[in-house]
N, C-alpha and C positions, 0 to 999 in steps of 0.2 A: 606440592607436586613439582617435579623437575621441569624447568622452563624449556629444556631442550628435548623434552619427550616428543617422539615422533607422532604424526597424525594417526598412523595406523594403530597406535596403542591407546588413543584417546577415546573416552566414552562420554558422550554428551547427551544431556536432556534439554529439549525445548519444552517450555510450558506456555500454553496459550489457551484462551477460553474455548475456541472451536476452530474448525477448519471449514467454516462457511466461506462464501466468496467475499474477498476483501484484500486490500493491499498488504496488510501485515500478515494475513494468513498465507497469501501467495509467496511472501518472502520466506516464511518458515519452510514451506515446501521446497522452494528453490535452494535454500541453504542446506536443508537436510539431505537432499539428493546430491548436491555438490560435495558436501563433507563426506558423505558415504562413499562417493566415487574416489575420494582422496584416501580412503581407508579407515576413516573414523567409524565407530559404532554409534549410531544415532537413535535416540528414542524421542518420540513426540507424545506428550501427555496433554489431553484436553479435559475440560470439565463439561463439555457438551458434545456428545458423539454424534455421528451421522452427517457431518458436513460434506458437501460434494467434493471438496479438495482432498478428502481422505483417499479417494480413488487414485490420485496422483502418486501416493506413497505406498499403496497396498502391496505392490510386488517389487519394490525397490530393495535390492540386496543391502544388508547392513542397516536397514531402517525398520523400526518397530513402532507401532501405534498403540496407545494406551488411553483408557477412559477412566477418569477419577471424578465421579459425579456425586452430588449431594445437594438436596434442597431443604429449605427450612434451617432453623438454627442448629438443630441436632445434626442435620446432614452436612452443614458447613464444618462443624467440628470433626465429624467423621472423615470428611474429605481431607482436612489438614493432617489428621492422623495417618490416613492412607498415603498422602503425599510424602510425609516424613519417613514412613516405613519403606516406601518404594525407593526413595533416594538412598536411604541407609543400606538396604539390601542389595542394590545395584552398584554401589560404590562408584558413582559417577565422578569423573574428573572435574566437570563443570556443569552447572545447571543455569539455563538461560531463559529468563522470562520475557514475554512480549506483552506490554501494556500494564497499567498500574496494578490491577488485582492479582494477576499471576506473579508479577514482580514481588508484591508484598507476601504472597503465599510462600514463595521460595525461601523466605527468611527462616522457615522452620528448619532448614538445613543447618543453621547456626547451632542448633541443639545437638548435632551429631558430632561425636568426638573426632573422628577422622572425616571431616566434612569436605565437600567439593567447593570449588570456586563458585561464588554466586554472582551472576551477571544479570543486570537489568537492561531491557531494551526500551529506549525512549523513542517514540515514533511520531511525535508531533511538536509543533512550535506555535506560539501565538494563539493558544486556545482562548476562545471566548466562553468562559465558564457559565455564562447566563444561558447558553444553549444546551446545557447538560443537566441531568438529574442530580438530586442531592446525593445519591449513592456514589455517582462518578466524582462529584466534587470532593466528597469525603475521602475517597480513595486517592485522589491526586494530592490532597493536602497531607494525608498520612504518608504517602510515598516520599514527599519532600522531607518530612520530619524524620523518617527512618532511613534516609538515603545513605547515611554513614555506615549502616550495617551491611550494605552490599560491598562487593569487591571490585566490580567493574560496572560502569554505567555507559552503555553504548548507544549513541545517538545515530540516527540515519541521515542527519543533515547538519551542515555547518550552522545553519540558523538555530537549530535546537541546541547544539553545543554552546553557542554564545549565550543563548537565553538561559540555559540551566546553570551556567557559570554565574551569571548575574543573579539568579535566584538563590544562590548559596549552596548548591550541590557541591560535594567535595571535588575540587579541581583535579586532584591526583587520580581520581577514579574515573573521570570522564574521558571518553575517546569517541572519535567520529569514524564510522565506517558506512559508506553509502550502500544503498540497496543494490542487489544484483538484478540484472535483466536477462531473461532467457532469450538470447538472440537467435537461437535455433527455432524457437517457437514464434517469436515476434519478428517477422520479416516481410518484405514485400511479397505479395501473393496475388497475381492477376486472376487466378482461378477463383480465389476466395472473393475477390472484388465482384466478379461476375455472379457467383452463386448467391452471395448475400444480397446483392441488389435485386436479383431475381426473386429471392425469398420475400423481400420487403416490398416488391413492386415498384422499384426505383430504377429508372433507365440509366445506362452508363454515362450519359452526358449530363445528368441532373446533378447540380452541386449538392454535396452531402456533408453536413457538419455533425460531429459526434461528441457527446459528453459522457464520459465513463466515470461515474461517481455514485455512491450510495445516496439515497434520499435523506439528506440531513441539512439542517440550517447552515452549517459551516461551508457546505458545497455551493451555496448561493445559486440554486436553480432559477430563482426569480430574475437575477441579472442575465442569465443565459436566455431566458424566455423574452425578456425585454430587448435584448440585442437581436434575437431572432426576428422579432417584430420589425425592427429597424432594417435589418438586412433584406427582408423580403419586399420592402418598399423599392429596393434597387434590383433585386433578383427574385421575382415572385415564385419561380419554380423551385427554389432551394428547399431541401428537406433536412430535417434534424432528427437525430436519434438520442434518446436518453437511456443508457444501459446501466442499471444498478438497482439493487433491491433496497428495502427499508426495514428497520427493526420494528417490532411491535410498538415500541415507545413512540414511533414517529409516523404512525398510520394517519393520524389527523393532519399532520404536517404535509404528508404526501397528497392527501385529498385536497388540501388548500392549494398546493402547487399546481396540481392538475386543473383545478378550477381557475387558477390564474392563467393557464394556457388557453382555456376556453374563452375567458374574458378578453384576452389579447387577440382572439380570432386565429389561433394557431392549430386548431384541431386537425386541419387538413395537412399541416406541414410537419407536425411533431409526432414521432412514434415513441411510445413508452415501452421499452423492451424488458424491463425488470432485470433481475440478476441473470447473467448469461455465463456459460462456461467456455465460450469461444470468443473472448474479446479480441484475440489476435486477428480473427477473420473479419470482425466488424471494423476494427481499426484499418485494416488493409482496404476495406470497401469505402472508407471515408476520404473526402478530399481534404478535410481539415478535422482535427480533433481540438478540444479546448479544455482548459482548466479554469473554472470561474470562482474557485474558493475564495472566501473572504477572511478565513482564519484557520488555524489548527493544522496546517500542512507541515510536514517535515520534508520527506523525500516523496513527492507524488509519483507513484509507480506509473500511472497511466501516461504521464508525459513522456518518460523515457521509453516505455513500451510502444507507444504510438510512433515515436520517431525512429525506433528500431524497425518498424514496419515501413518506414519511408514516408510517413504521413506527417506533415507539419502540424505542430500543436501550439496554438495561441494561448498564452497563460496570463493569469494575474500574478502580481508580484508578491507571492507568499512562499514561505519556506525556502527551499532550494530550487524552486521552479526556474528562476532566471538563470541560475548556474547550469541547470540541466540543458535548457534550450541553447545556451551559450552562443547567442547571436544568430542561430539558425531559424528563429521564428520570433514574432513580436511578443513583447511583454507589456501589459496594460495595467493601469491602476485597478485596485479592487473596486467592486460595485460601480463600475462605469460602463453601462451598456452601450452608450454612444461610441466610446473609444474601442470597445470590444468589437462592435459591428464593423467599424472602419478597418480594424486589423484583419478581420475575417475577409472583408472585400479585397483588401490589398493582397492577401495571400492567395485567394482564389484567382485573381488576375495574374499573379506571378506564376503559380504552379501550372496553369494551363500551358504555359510556354516552356517552363524549366523543371517539370516534375521529375524527369529522369535524373537530372543533375543533382537535385535535392536528395533523392533516394540514396544515392551512393555516398554523398558527403555526410549526411546526418546519420545514416546507419553506421558508418565507420566510426563516427564520434561516440556512439553508444557502445560499440564493441570495445573500443579502446579504453573507455572509462568504467564500464559496468559489467565486465566479464564475470559470470558466475563462479568460475574456478578461482579467479584472482580474489574476489570478495570472500569466498569460502576460506581460502588460505589466510587472508588477513584476519578473519574472524577466529579461526582456529588458533592463530598466533596470540590474539588478545585473550582467548579463553585458556591458553596454555601457560600464561605467566603465573609465577608463584603467588599464592595468597599472602 
């Protein structure tokens, strides 16, 4: 493919498991919309249809949704055959997978004579594989073994780029493009602050701390809960929200985490909201958001999204979280509830006085670094280089 080919003539396929609520899924939606606005023809293929984020792409010009489903061994082979046929008949310029299983599946494109560029999306760093199923472990190991068969490997964090170089992934194929943040959606919103707090029964003057993360061991909800217990010793009125769903594989883990909250005496302080499709409103309603992850993060979307809303985000030192907050909010060690609680308290004391100043400075930082159009341009350029 000509590397100088214009964006308007490019035909791109994103392949991801589903468009259920999640950071990678929201990033596919953002890139698809921005690429289409730049004139590219964009297709998004999932293996599990019906995700709520599909609505965000349903009526977008130049974007088409497809479902390639299959269950059981026979269904998996049928899915791979359908995927190959779909790629061949559409003559894509580039196919771009998100996460290990879709990445591996896209290697069927190598059997096509006039094949597209094959790009893999790497979305994590520092994974603790003990927290994952044998199926996921197998896919991650196979991805490394076959990484030389891809044409581009795009990481969303500098931390992942460094890690995957050390792991032996082909250096010439690795590149780093950060996630895009929809700054028109994620913005300071006093009306949302009032309406969300009214919905949750929380007064405007009550301190509110939010965690926006799926229920998974890597997100370390237990550290969040232990820090909450410490903070309410100083500020008893503080409320906390946990927004994020859990996969069927982690239902038992979620039950255990909720039981931990009860054991810590937090039932009156912590609200479990599950998966929500309005994180921007919830973030605008919070005085602080936080990232408590102990492993596995690449570019944690919720950090940049929160700060685009003008809400400070206290983070653990994982992935590119420290780089994202860039001095605008505290960074604490992983699994350190005492230090996390101290950081929350210092931010609460600071933002009572200087919240307006923080809104402007930190939001502009997110706009300057993570504009959707700029990230889409950079991604199209990476996908447009010759195989």
